[in-house]
PyMOL commands that place a pseudoatom at each C-alpha (Angstrom):
pseudoatom trace, name=CA, resn=MET, resi=1, chain=A, elem=C, hetatm=0, pos=[114.083, 98.738, 93.103]
pseudoatom trace, name=CA, resn=LYS, resi=2, chain=A, elem=C, hetatm=0, pos=[115.121, 95.821, 95.298]
pseudoatom trace, name=CA, resn=ILE, resi=3, chain=A, elem=C, hetatm=0, pos=[112.303, 93.718, 96.763]
pseudoatom trace, name=CA, resn=LYS, resi=4, chain=A, elem=C, hetatm=0, pos=[112.098, 94.034, 100.536]
pseudoatom trace, name=CA, resn=THR, resi=5, chain=A, elem=C, hetatm=0, pos=[108.432, 93.234, 101.208]
pseudoatom trace, name=CA, resn=LEU, resi=6, chain=A, elem=C, hetatm=0, pos=[106.887, 89.806, 100.648]
pseudoatom trace, name=CA, resn=LEU, resi=7, chain=A, elem=C, hetatm=0, pos=[103.139, 89.210, 100.667]
pseudoatom trace, name=CA, resn=PHE, resi=8, chain=A, elem=C, hetatm=0, pos=[101.900, 85.630, 100.711]
pseudoatom trace, name=CA, resn=ASP, resi=9, chain=A, elem=C, hetatm=0, pos=[98.624, 83.908, 100.125]
pseudoatom trace, name=CA, resn=LEU, resi=10, chain=A, elem=C, hetatm=0, pos=[98.217, 81.156, 102.720]
pseudoatom trace, name=CA, resn=ASP, resi=11, chain=A, elem=C, hetatm=0, pos=[96.206, 78.094, 101.651]
pseudoatom trace, name=CA, resn=GLY, resi=12, chain=A, elem=C, hetatm=0, pos=[97.809, 76.246, 98.770]
pseudoatom trace, name=CA, resn=THR, resi=13, chain=A, elem=C, hetatm=0, pos=[100.818, 78.576, 98.876]
pseudoatom trace, name=CA, resn=LEU, resi=14, chain=A, elem=C, hetatm=0, pos=[102.494, 78.206, 102.272]
pseudoatom trace, name=CA, resn=ILE, resi=15, chain=A, elem=C, hetatm=0, pos=[100.355, 75.518, 103.872]
pseudoatom trace, name=CA, resn=ASP, resi=16, chain=A, elem=C, hetatm=0, pos=[98.741, 72.475, 102.338]
pseudoatom trace, name=CA, resn=THR, resi=17, chain=A, elem=C, hetatm=0, pos=[95.095, 72.685, 103.276]
pseudoatom trace, name=CA, resn=ASN, resi=18, chain=A, elem=C, hetatm=0, pos=[93.738, 71.458, 99.945]
pseudoatom trace, name=CA, resn=PRO, resi=19, chain=A, elem=C, hetatm=0, pos=[92.621, 67.996, 101.168]
pseudoatom trace, name=CA, resn=LEU, resi=20, chain=A, elem=C, hetatm=0, pos=[90.853, 69.639, 104.117]
pseudoatom trace, name=CA, resn=ILE, resi=21, chain=A, elem=C, hetatm=0, pos=[89.255, 72.309, 101.929]
pseudoatom trace, name=CA, resn=ILE, resi=22, chain=A, elem=C, hetatm=0, pos=[87.954, 69.691, 99.493]
pseudoatom trace, name=CA, resn=ALA, resi=23, chain=A, elem=C, hetatm=0, pos=[86.657, 67.483, 102.308]
pseudoatom trace, name=CA, resn=SER, resi=24, chain=A, elem=C, hetatm=0, pos=[84.909, 70.451, 103.961]
pseudoatom trace, name=CA, resn=PHE, resi=25, chain=A, elem=C, hetatm=0, pos=[83.217, 71.446, 100.693]
pseudoatom trace, name=CA, resn=ILE, resi=26, chain=A, elem=C, hetatm=0, pos=[82.051, 67.898, 100.000]
pseudoatom trace, name=CA, resn=TYR, resi=27, chain=A, elem=C, hetatm=0, pos=[80.736, 67.498, 103.549]
pseudoatom trace, name=CA, resn=ALA, resi=28, chain=A, elem=C, hetatm=0, pos=[78.850, 70.804, 103.588]
pseudoatom trace, name=CA, resn=ILE, resi=29, chain=A, elem=C, hetatm=0, pos=[77.360, 70.412, 100.124]
pseudoatom trace, name=CA, resn=GLU, resi=30, chain=A, elem=C, hetatm=0, pos=[76.163, 66.875, 100.745]
pseudoatom trace, name=CA, resn=LYS, resi=31, chain=A, elem=C, hetatm=0, pos=[74.691, 67.756, 104.136]
pseudoatom trace, name=CA, resn=HIS, resi=32, chain=A, elem=C, hetatm=0, pos=[72.602, 70.635, 102.789]
pseudoatom trace, name=CA, resn=THR, resi=33, chain=A, elem=C, hetatm=0, pos=[71.806, 69.590, 99.220]
pseudoatom trace, name=CA, resn=GLY, resi=34, chain=A, elem=C, hetatm=0, pos=[72.120, 65.810, 99.229]
pseudoatom trace, name=CA, resn=LYS, resi=35, chain=A, elem=C, hetatm=0, pos=[74.488, 66.056, 96.258]
pseudoatom trace, name=CA, resn=THR, resi=36, chain=A, elem=C, hetatm=0, pos=[77.887, 64.381, 96.229]
pseudoatom trace, name=CA, resn=TYR, resi=37, chain=A, elem=C, hetatm=0, pos=[80.577, 66.384, 94.440]
pseudoatom trace, name=CA, resn=SER, resi=38, chain=A, elem=C, hetatm=0, pos=[83.794, 64.820, 93.185]
pseudoatom trace, name=CA, resn=GLU, resi=39, chain=A, elem=C, hetatm=0, pos=[87.161, 66.296, 94.162]
pseudoatom trace, name=CA, resn=GLU, resi=40, chain=A, elem=C, hetatm=0, pos=[87.597, 67.544, 90.598]
pseudoatom trace, name=CA, resn=ALA, resi=41, chain=A, elem=C, hetatm=0, pos=[84.231, 69.320, 90.712]
pseudoatom trace, name=CA, resn=ILE, resi=42, chain=A, elem=C, hetatm=0, pos=[85.328, 71.175, 93.854]
pseudoatom trace, name=CA, resn=LEU, resi=43, chain=A, elem=C, hetatm=0, pos=[88.499, 72.664, 92.321]
pseudoatom trace, name=CA, resn=PRO, resi=44, chain=A, elem=C, hetatm=0, pos=[86.841, 75.727, 90.705]
pseudoatom trace, name=CA, resn=PHE, resi=45, chain=A, elem=C, hetatm=0, pos=[85.492, 76.744, 94.128]
pseudoatom trace, name=CA, resn=ILE, resi=46, chain=A, elem=C, hetatm=0, pos=[88.933, 76.910, 95.764]
pseudoatom trace, name=CA, resn=GLY, resi=47, chain=A, elem=C, hetatm=0, pos=[90.376, 80.417, 95.982]
pseudoatom trace, name=CA, resn=PRO, resi=48, chain=A, elem=C, hetatm=0, pos=[87.439, 82.860, 95.922]
pseudoatom trace, name=CA, resn=PRO, resi=49, chain=A, elem=C, hetatm=0, pos=[85.774, 83.949, 99.172]
pseudoatom trace, name=CA, resn=LEU, resi=50, chain=A, elem=C, hetatm=0, pos=[83.843, 81.012, 100.599]
pseudoatom trace, name=CA, resn=ILE, resi=51, chain=A, elem=C, hetatm=0, pos=[80.430, 82.684, 100.428]
pseudoatom trace, name=CA, resn=GLU, resi=52, chain=A, elem=C, hetatm=0, pos=[80.884, 83.409, 96.716]
pseudoatom trace, name=CA, resn=SER, resi=53, chain=A, elem=C, hetatm=0, pos=[81.590, 79.750, 95.999]
pseudoatom trace, name=CA, resn=MET, resi=54, chain=A, elem=C, hetatm=0, pos=[78.650, 78.563, 98.086]
pseudoatom trace, name=CA, resn=LYS, resi=55, chain=A, elem=C, hetatm=0, pos=[76.298, 80.949, 96.271]
pseudoatom trace, name=CA, resn=LYS, resi=56, chain=A, elem=C, hetatm=0, pos=[77.317, 79.360, 92.980]
pseudoatom trace, name=CA, resn=ILE, resi=57, chain=A, elem=C, hetatm=0, pos=[76.386, 75.956, 94.363]
pseudoatom trace, name=CA, resn=ASP, resi=58, chain=A, elem=C, hetatm=0, pos=[73.085, 76.896, 96.015]
pseudoatom trace, name=CA, resn=PRO, resi=59, chain=A, elem=C, hetatm=0, pos=[72.233, 80.589, 96.592]
pseudoatom trace, name=CA, resn=GLU, resi=60, chain=A, elem=C, hetatm=0, pos=[69.409, 79.839, 99.026]
pseudoatom trace, name=CA, resn=GLN, resi=61, chain=A, elem=C, hetatm=0, pos=[71.539, 77.667, 101.310]
pseudoatom trace, name=CA, resn=ALA, resi=62, chain=A, elem=C, hetatm=0, pos=[74.861, 79.439, 100.826]
pseudoatom trace, name=CA, resn=GLU, resi=63, chain=A, elem=C, hetatm=0, pos=[75.170, 80.835, 104.350]
pseudoatom trace, name=CA, resn=ALA, resi=64, chain=A, elem=C, hetatm=0, pos=[74.149, 77.572, 106.020]
pseudoatom trace, name=CA, resn=MET, resi=65, chain=A, elem=C, hetatm=0, pos=[76.643, 75.658, 103.868]
pseudoatom trace, name=CA, resn=MET, resi=66, chain=A, elem=C, hetatm=0, pos=[79.356, 78.161, 104.724]
pseudoatom trace, name=CA, resn=ASP, resi=67, chain=A, elem=C, hetatm=0, pos=[78.705, 77.721, 108.469]
pseudoatom trace, name=CA, resn=THR, resi=68, chain=A, elem=C, hetatm=0, pos=[78.861, 73.932, 108.122]
pseudoatom trace, name=CA, resn=TYR, resi=69, chain=A, elem=C, hetatm=0, pos=[82.048, 74.173, 106.054]
pseudoatom trace, name=CA, resn=ILE, resi=70, chain=A, elem=C, hetatm=0, pos=[83.755, 76.364, 108.670]
pseudoatom trace, name=CA, resn=GLU, resi=71, chain=A, elem=C, hetatm=0, pos=[82.693, 74.076, 111.521]
pseudoatom trace, name=CA, resn=HIS, resi=72, chain=A, elem=C, hetatm=0, pos=[84.076, 71.015, 109.717]
pseudoatom trace, name=CA, resn=ASN, resi=73, chain=A, elem=C, hetatm=0, pos=[87.224, 72.831, 108.629]
pseudoatom trace, name=CA, resn=LEU, resi=74, chain=A, elem=C, hetatm=0, pos=[88.125, 74.104, 112.093]
pseudoatom trace, name=CA, resn=ALA, resi=75, chain=A, elem=C, hetatm=0, pos=[87.408, 70.748, 113.720]
pseudoatom trace, name=CA, resn=ASN, resi=76, chain=A, elem=C, hetatm=0, pos=[89.925, 69.039, 111.445]
pseudoatom trace, name=CA, resn=HIS, resi=77, chain=A, elem=C, hetatm=0, pos=[92.610, 71.730, 111.140]
pseudoatom trace, name=CA, resn=GLU, resi=78, chain=A, elem=C, hetatm=0, pos=[95.204, 70.254, 113.457]
pseudoatom trace, name=CA, resn=THR, resi=79, chain=A, elem=C, hetatm=0, pos=[95.241, 66.820, 111.817]
pseudoatom trace, name=CA, resn=HIS, resi=80, chain=A, elem=C, hetatm=0, pos=[95.089, 67.939, 108.183]
pseudoatom trace, name=CA, resn=VAL, resi=81, chain=A, elem=C, hetatm=0, pos=[97.201, 71.105, 107.865]
pseudoatom trace, name=CA, resn=LYS, resi=82, chain=A, elem=C, hetatm=0, pos=[100.933, 71.058, 107.127]
pseudoatom trace, name=CA, resn=PRO, resi=83, chain=A, elem=C, hetatm=0, pos=[103.469, 73.409, 105.504]
pseudoatom trace, name=CA, resn=TYR, resi=84, chain=A, elem=C, hetatm=0, pos=[104.760, 72.709, 102.012]
pseudoatom trace, name=CA, resn=PRO, resi=85, chain=A, elem=C, hetatm=0, pos=[108.404, 71.610, 101.648]
pseudoatom trace, name=CA, resn=THR, resi=86, chain=A, elem=C, hetatm=0, pos=[111.024, 74.345, 102.325]
pseudoatom trace, name=CA, resn=VAL, resi=87, chain=A, elem=C, hetatm=0, pos=[108.351, 76.781, 103.560]
pseudoatom trace, name=CA, resn=VAL, resi=88, chain=A, elem=C, hetatm=0, pos=[109.192, 77.046, 107.258]
pseudoatom trace, name=CA, resn=GLU, resi=89, chain=A, elem=C, hetatm=0, pos=[112.946, 77.348, 106.780]
pseudoatom trace, name=CA, resn=THR, resi=90, chain=A, elem=C, hetatm=0, pos=[112.542, 79.853, 103.927]
pseudoatom trace, name=CA, resn=ILE, resi=91, chain=A, elem=C, hetatm=0, pos=[110.139, 82.091, 105.853]
pseudoatom trace, name=CA, resn=LYS, resi=92, chain=A, elem=C, hetatm=0, pos=[112.376, 81.912, 108.919]
pseudoatom trace, name=CA, resn=THR, resi=93, chain=A, elem=C, hetatm=0, pos=[115.414, 82.938, 106.845]
pseudoatom trace, name=CA, resn=LEU, resi=94, chain=A, elem=C, hetatm=0, pos=[113.581, 85.833, 105.203]
pseudoatom trace, name=CA, resn=HIS, resi=95, chain=A, elem=C, hetatm=0, pos=[112.396, 87.050, 108.613]
pseudoatom trace, name=CA, resn=GLU, resi=96, chain=A, elem=C, hetatm=0, pos=[115.918, 86.845, 110.021]
pseudoatom trace, name=CA, resn=LYS, resi=97, chain=A, elem=C, hetatm=0, pos=[117.282, 88.793, 107.033]
pseudoatom trace, name=CA, resn=GLY, resi=98, chain=A, elem=C, hetatm=0, pos=[114.900, 91.658, 107.731]
pseudoatom trace, name=CA, resn=TYR, resi=99, chain=A, elem=C, hetatm=0, pos=[112.336, 91.224, 104.961]
pseudoatom trace, name=CA, resn=ARG, resi=100, chain=A, elem=C, hetatm=0, pos=[108.848, 92.536, 105.751]
pseudoatom trace, name=CA, resn=LEU, resi=101, chain=A, elem=C, hetatm=0, pos=[106.362, 89.662, 105.638]
pseudoatom trace, name=CA, resn=ALA, resi=102, chain=A, elem=C, hetatm=0, pos=[102.560, 89.588, 105.514]
pseudoatom trace, name=CA, resn=ILE, resi=103, chain=A, elem=C, hetatm=0, pos=[99.732, 87.173, 104.785]
pseudoatom trace, name=CA, resn=VAL, resi=104, chain=A, elem=C, hetatm=0, pos=[96.995, 88.294, 102.375]
pseudoatom trace, name=CA, resn=THR, resi=105, chain=A, elem=C, hetatm=0, pos=[94.215, 85.713, 102.288]
pseudoatom trace, name=CA, resn=THR, resi=106, chain=A, elem=C, hetatm=0, pos=[90.536, 85.220, 101.502]
pseudoatom trace, name=CA, resn=LYS, resi=107, chain=A, elem=C, hetatm=0, pos=[90.184, 83.281, 104.764]
pseudoatom trace, name=CA, resn=ILE, resi=108, chain=A, elem=C, hetatm=0, pos=[88.865, 84.868, 107.936]
pseudoatom trace, name=CA, resn=THR, resi=109, chain=A, elem=C, hetatm=0, pos=[91.835, 86.301, 109.836]
pseudoatom trace, name=CA, resn=GLY, resi=110, chain=A, elem=C, hetatm=0, pos=[91.329, 84.112, 112.905]
pseudoatom trace, name=CA, resn=THR, resi=111, chain=A, elem=C, hetatm=0, pos=[91.298, 80.907, 110.864]
pseudoatom trace, name=CA, resn=ALA, resi=112, chain=A, elem=C, hetatm=0, pos=[94.390, 82.022, 108.956]
pseudoatom trace, name=CA, resn=LYS, resi=113, chain=A, elem=C, hetatm=0, pos=[96.229, 82.669, 112.228]
pseudoatom trace, name=CA, resn=LEU, resi=114, chain=A, elem=C, hetatm=0, pos=[95.248, 79.186, 113.430]
pseudoatom trace, name=CA, resn=GLY, resi=115, chain=A, elem=C, hetatm=0, pos=[96.868, 77.687, 110.331]
pseudoatom trace, name=CA, resn=LEU, resi=116, chain=A, elem=C, hetatm=0, pos=[100.018, 79.735, 110.939]
pseudoatom trace, name=CA, resn=LYS, resi=117, chain=A, elem=C, hetatm=0, pos=[100.165, 78.603, 114.543]
pseudoatom trace, name=CA, resn=ILE, resi=118, chain=A, elem=C, hetatm=0, pos=[99.718, 74.905, 113.740]
pseudoatom trace, name=CA, resn=THR, resi=119, chain=A, elem=C, hetatm=0, pos=[102.483, 74.980, 111.134]
pseudoatom trace, name=CA, resn=GLY, resi=120, chain=A, elem=C, hetatm=0, pos=[104.958, 76.991, 113.210]
pseudoatom trace, name=CA, resn=LEU, resi=121, chain=A, elem=C, hetatm=0, pos=[104.810, 80.059, 110.953]
pseudoatom trace, name=CA, resn=GLU, resi=122, chain=A, elem=C, hetatm=0, pos=[103.040, 82.412, 113.351]
pseudoatom trace, name=CA, resn=PRO, resi=123, chain=A, elem=C, hetatm=0, pos=[106.167, 84.145, 114.786]
pseudoatom trace, name=CA, resn=TYR, resi=124, chain=A, elem=C, hetatm=0, pos=[107.265, 85.403, 111.379]
pseudoatom trace, name=CA, resn=PHE, resi=125, chain=A, elem=C, hetatm=0, pos=[104.134, 87.339, 110.356]
pseudoatom trace, name=CA, resn=ASP, resi=126, chain=A, elem=C, hetatm=0, pos=[103.182, 90.550, 112.139]
pseudoatom trace, name=CA, resn=VAL, resi=127, chain=A, elem=C, hetatm=0, pos=[100.506, 91.349, 109.561]
pseudoatom trace, name=CA, resn=VAL, resi=128, chain=A, elem=C, hetatm=0, pos=[97.645, 89.046, 108.489]
pseudoatom trace, name=CA, resn=ILE, resi=129, chain=A, elem=C, hetatm=0, pos=[94.944, 90.543, 106.272]
pseudoatom trace, name=CA, resn=GLY, resi=130, chain=A, elem=C, hetatm=0, pos=[91.892, 88.316, 106.090]
pseudoatom trace, name=CA, resn=LEU, resi=131, chain=A, elem=C, hetatm=0, pos=[88.590, 88.573, 104.278]
pseudoatom trace, name=CA, resn=ASN, resi=132, chain=A, elem=C, hetatm=0, pos=[86.869, 90.146, 107.287]
pseudoatom trace, name=CA, resn=GLU, resi=133, chain=A, elem=C, hetatm=0, pos=[89.240, 93.129, 107.197]
pseudoatom trace, name=CA, resn=VAL, resi=134, chain=A, elem=C, hetatm=0, pos=[88.485, 94.354, 103.673]
pseudoatom trace, name=CA, resn=GLU, resi=135, chain=A, elem=C, hetatm=0, pos=[85.501, 95.362, 101.587]
pseudoatom trace, name=CA, resn=HIS, resi=136, chain=A, elem=C, hetatm=0, pos=[86.891, 93.865, 98.393]
pseudoatom trace, name=CA, resn=ALA, resi=137, chain=A, elem=C, hetatm=0, pos=[88.630, 90.491, 98.183]
pseudoatom trace, name=CA, resn=LYS, resi=138, chain=A, elem=C, hetatm=0, pos=[91.475, 89.568, 95.827]
pseudoatom trace, name=CA, resn=PRO, resi=139, chain=A, elem=C, hetatm=0, pos=[91.881, 90.063, 92.881]
pseudoatom trace, name=CA, resn=HIS, resi=140, chain=A, elem=C, hetatm=0, pos=[90.915, 93.586, 93.965]
pseudoatom trace, name=CA, resn=PRO, resi=141, chain=A, elem=C, hetatm=0, pos=[94.085, 95.333, 95.178]
pseudoatom trace, name=CA, resn=GLU, resi=142, chain=A, elem=C, hetatm=0, pos=[92.555, 96.514, 98.475]
pseudoatom trace, name=CA, resn=PRO, resi=143, chain=A, elem=C, hetatm=0, pos=[93.898, 93.590, 100.598]
pseudoatom trace, name=CA, resn=ILE, resi=144, chain=A, elem=C, hetatm=0, pos=[97.409, 94.175, 99.271]
pseudoatom trace, name=CA, resn=PHE, resi=145, chain=A, elem=C, hetatm=0, pos=[97.237, 97.915, 99.859]
pseudoatom trace, name=CA, resn=LYS, resi=146, chain=A, elem=C, hetatm=0, pos=[96.002, 97.271, 103.401]
pseudoatom trace, name=CA, resn=ALA, resi=147, chain=A, elem=C, hetatm=0, pos=[98.889, 94.890, 104.133]
pseudoatom trace, name=CA, resn=LEU, resi=148, chain=A, elem=C, hetatm=0, pos=[101.427, 97.322, 102.713]
pseudoatom trace, name=CA, resn=GLU, resi=149, chain=A, elem=C, hetatm=0, pos=[99.960, 100.169, 104.747]
pseudoatom trace, name=CA, resn=ALA, resi=150, chain=A, elem=C, hetatm=0, pos=[100.234, 98.072, 107.915]
pseudoatom trace, name=CA, resn=LEU, resi=151, chain=A, elem=C, hetatm=0, pos=[103.886, 97.392, 107.080]
pseudoatom trace, name=CA, resn=ASN, resi=152, chain=A, elem=C, hetatm=0, pos=[104.490, 101.031, 106.085]
pseudoatom trace, name=CA, resn=GLU, resi=153, chain=A, elem=C, hetatm=0, pos=[105.770, 99.837, 102.711]
pseudoatom trace, name=CA, resn=THR, resi=154, chain=A, elem=C, hetatm=0, pos=[104.907, 100.506, 99.045]
pseudoatom trace, name=CA, resn=PRO, resi=155, chain=A, elem=C, hetatm=0, pos=[104.009, 98.299, 96.048]
pseudoatom trace, name=CA, resn=VAL, resi=156, chain=A, elem=C, hetatm=0, pos=[107.144, 99.162, 94.068]
pseudoatom trace, name=CA, resn=ASP, resi=157, chain=A, elem=C, hetatm=0, pos=[109.419, 97.078, 96.287]
pseudoatom trace, name=CA, resn=ALA, resi=158, chain=A, elem=C, hetatm=0, pos=[106.901, 94.330, 97.105]
pseudoatom trace, name=CA, resn=LEU, resi=159, chain=A, elem=C, hetatm=0, pos=[106.287, 90.828, 95.763]
pseudoatom trace, name=CA, resn=MET, resi=160, chain=A, elem=C, hetatm=0, pos=[102.936, 88.973, 95.966]
pseudoatom trace, name=CA, resn=VAL, resi=161, chain=A, elem=C, hetatm=0, pos=[103.219, 85.176, 96.046]
pseudoatom trace, name=CA, resn=GLY, resi=162, chain=A, elem=C, hetatm=0, pos=[100.246, 82.875, 95.476]
pseudoatom trace, name=CA, resn=ASP, resi=163, chain=A, elem=C, hetatm=0, pos=[98.796, 79.702, 94.016]
pseudoatom trace, name=CA, resn=ASN, resi=164, chain=A, elem=C, hetatm=0, pos=[95.671, 81.110, 92.406]
pseudoatom trace, name=CA, resn=TYR, resi=165, chain=A, elem=C, hetatm=0, pos=[94.797, 83.598, 89.695]
pseudoatom trace, name=CA, resn=HIS, resi=166, chain=A, elem=C, hetatm=0, pos=[93.300, 85.853, 92.386]
pseudoatom trace, name=CA, resn=ASP, resi=167, chain=A, elem=C, hetatm=0, pos=[96.751, 86.255, 93.920]
pseudoatom trace, name=CA, resn=VAL, resi=168, chain=A, elem=C, hetatm=0, pos=[98.641, 87.064, 90.727]
pseudoatom trace, name=CA, resn=GLU, resi=169, chain=A, elem=C, hetatm=0, pos=[95.962, 89.435, 89.470]
pseudoatom trace, name=CA, resn=ALA, resi=170, chain=A, elem=C, hetatm=0, pos=[95.734, 91.167, 92.859]
pseudoatom trace, name=CA, resn=GLY, resi=171, chain=A, elem=C, hetatm=0, pos=[99.472, 91.807, 92.780]
pseudoatom trace, name=CA, resn=GLN, resi=172, chain=A, elem=C, hetatm=0, pos=[99.319, 93.057, 89.220]
pseudoatom trace, name=CA, resn=ASN, resi=173, chain=A, elem=C, hetatm=0, pos=[96.368, 95.302, 90.062]
pseudoatom trace, name=CA, resn=ALA, resi=174, chain=A, elem=C, hetatm=0, pos=[98.237, 96.715, 93.054]
pseudoatom trace, name=CA, resn=GLY, resi=175, chain=A, elem=C, hetatm=0, pos=[101.480, 97.280, 91.149]
pseudoatom trace, name=CA, resn=THR, resi=176, chain=A, elem=C, hetatm=0, pos=[103.665, 94.718, 92.942]
pseudoatom trace, name=CA, resn=LYS, resi=177, chain=A, elem=C, hetatm=0, pos=[105.900, 92.073, 91.435]
pseudoatom trace, name=CA, resn=THR, resi=178, chain=A, elem=C, hetatm=0, pos=[104.185, 88.677, 91.348]
pseudoatom trace, name=CA, resn=ALA, resi=179, chain=A, elem=C, hetatm=0, pos=[105.173, 85.042, 91.767]
pseudoatom trace, name=CA, resn=GLY, resi=180, chain=A, elem=C, hetatm=0, pos=[103.134, 81.931, 91.086]
pseudoatom trace, name=CA, resn=VAL, resi=181, chain=A, elem=C, hetatm=0, pos=[103.814, 78.573, 92.717]
pseudoatom trace, name=CA, resn=ALA, resi=182, chain=A, elem=C, hetatm=0, pos=[104.234, 75.463, 90.586]
pseudoatom trace, name=CA, resn=TRP, resi=183, chain=A, elem=C, hetatm=0, pos=[102.515, 73.298, 93.230]
pseudoatom trace, name=CA, resn=SER, resi=184, chain=A, elem=C, hetatm=0, pos=[99.160, 75.029, 92.704]
pseudoatom trace, name=CA, resn=ILE, resi=185, chain=A, elem=C, hetatm=0, pos=[96.331, 72.496, 92.798]
pseudoatom trace, name=CA, resn=LYS, resi=186, chain=A, elem=C, hetatm=0, pos=[94.969, 74.109, 89.629]
pseudoatom trace, name=CA, resn=GLY, resi=187, chain=A, elem=C, hetatm=0, pos=[98.220, 73.466, 87.764]
pseudoatom trace, name=CA, resn=ARG, resi=188, chain=A, elem=C, hetatm=0, pos=[101.179, 75.710, 87.018]
pseudoatom trace, name=CA, resn=GLU, resi=189, chain=A, elem=C, hetatm=0, pos=[99.856, 76.350, 83.498]
pseudoatom trace, name=CA, resn=SER, resi=190, chain=A, elem=C, hetatm=0, pos=[96.880, 78.251, 84.906]
pseudoatom trace, name=CA, resn=LEU, resi=191, chain=A, elem=C, hetatm=0, pos=[99.288, 80.661, 86.582]
pseudoatom trace, name=CA, resn=GLU, resi=192, chain=A, elem=C, hetatm=0, pos=[101.840, 80.862, 83.777]
pseudoatom trace, name=CA, resn=ALA, resi=193, chain=A, elem=C, hetatm=0, pos=[99.040, 82.107, 81.519]
pseudoatom trace, name=CA, resn=LEU, resi=194, chain=A, elem=C, hetatm=0, pos=[98.829, 85.203, 83.750]
pseudoatom trace, name=CA, resn=ARG, resi=195, chain=A, elem=C, hetatm=0, pos=[102.517, 85.990, 83.146]
pseudoatom trace, name=CA, resn=PRO, resi=196, chain=A, elem=C, hetatm=0, pos=[103.712, 86.436, 86.741]
pseudoatom trace, name=CA, resn=ASP, resi=197, chain=A, elem=C, hetatm=0, pos=[107.210, 87.835, 87.142]
pseudoatom trace, name=CA, resn=TYR, resi=198, chain=A, elem=C, hetatm=0, pos=[108.420, 84.583, 88.681]
pseudoatom trace, name=CA, resn=MET, resi=199, chain=A, elem=C, hetatm=0, pos=[107.362, 80.924, 88.914]
pseudoatom trace, name=CA, resn=LEU, resi=200, chain=A, elem=C, hetatm=0, pos=[108.553, 79.087, 92.008]
pseudoatom trace, name=CA, resn=GLU, resi=201, chain=A, elem=C, hetatm=0, pos=[109.268, 75.345, 91.933]
pseudoatom trace, name=CA, resn=LYS, resi=202, chain=A, elem=C, hetatm=0, pos=[109.667, 75.464, 95.728]
pseudoatom trace, name=CA, resn=LEU, resi=203, chain=A, elem=C, hetatm=0, pos=[109.439, 78.359, 98.149]
pseudoatom trace, name=CA, resn=ALA, resi=204, chain=A, elem=C, hetatm=0, pos=[113.196, 78.288, 98.720]
pseudoatom trace, name=CA, resn=ASP, resi=205, chain=A, elem=C, hetatm=0, pos=[113.556, 79.617, 95.149]
pseudoatom trace, name=CA, resn=LEU, resi=206, chain=A, elem=C, hetatm=0, pos=[112.769, 83.008, 96.684]
pseudoatom trace, name=CA, resn=LEU, resi=207, chain=A, elem=C, hetatm=0, pos=[116.166, 82.978, 98.368]
pseudoatom trace, name=CA, resn=THR, resi=208, chain=A, elem=C, hetatm=0, pos=[117.827, 82.695, 94.957]
pseudoatom trace, name=CA, resn=ILE, resi=209, chain=A, elem=C, hetatm=0, pos=[115.611, 85.333, 93.356]
pseudoatom trace, name=CA, resn=LEU, resi=210, chain=A, elem=C, hetatm=0, pos=[116.268, 87.756, 96.207]
pseudoatom trace, name=CA, resn=GLU, resi=211, chain=A, elem=C, hetatm=0, pos=[119.962, 86.824, 96.342]
pseudoatom trace, name=CA, resn=VAL, resi=212, chain=A, elem=C, hetatm=0, pos=[119.732, 85.978, 100.021]
pseudoatom trace, name=CA, resn=GLU, resi=213, chain=A, elem=C, hetatm=0, pos=[122.999, 84.527, 101.296]
for i in range(1, 213): cmd.bond("trace and resi %d" % i, "trace and resi %d" % (i + 1))
show_as sticks, trace
zoom trace
């Protein structure tokens, strides 16, 4: 069946928030534990829900670290967040061609919408499913099912696009097609190992895959 629904992760997929995410982790961890983490040491914590990552660092201070992270992250959003190359024009084209578009993220919905607004992507997404709207985060299929329900669409004609194993596995668990992005901060090899249906070198590759003229 022809793909007509596109579900996207946000951070690291459509918008480049990685430097801000890393800086926010380092700031929060150092403030509460006195420990200084390198950028490389932060990488494993990117992708899962924030509270899960903080619990791995220090279970007793996880909530306080999460609050500090969010405060730092929001304060620096406008100066640090930008879309990846070809993202805005590709999303705009897909929207104009009638594709159904949604964001499925482990961020809080409000913060995700802020990122969309700053990067000019907000008008193209009617549905944004954040962590606060589900009981189970990716790679559980619930967020994808919730987005599809909001769009009144089904998994069989949907494609999940993301930069992390959570995204590919969530799509596979939900029964959608999947696409990894080669610009993932964790390296394209980490996604290729999951055997997604497609690997994108740039987001505009979607236009070729979907045969959009």
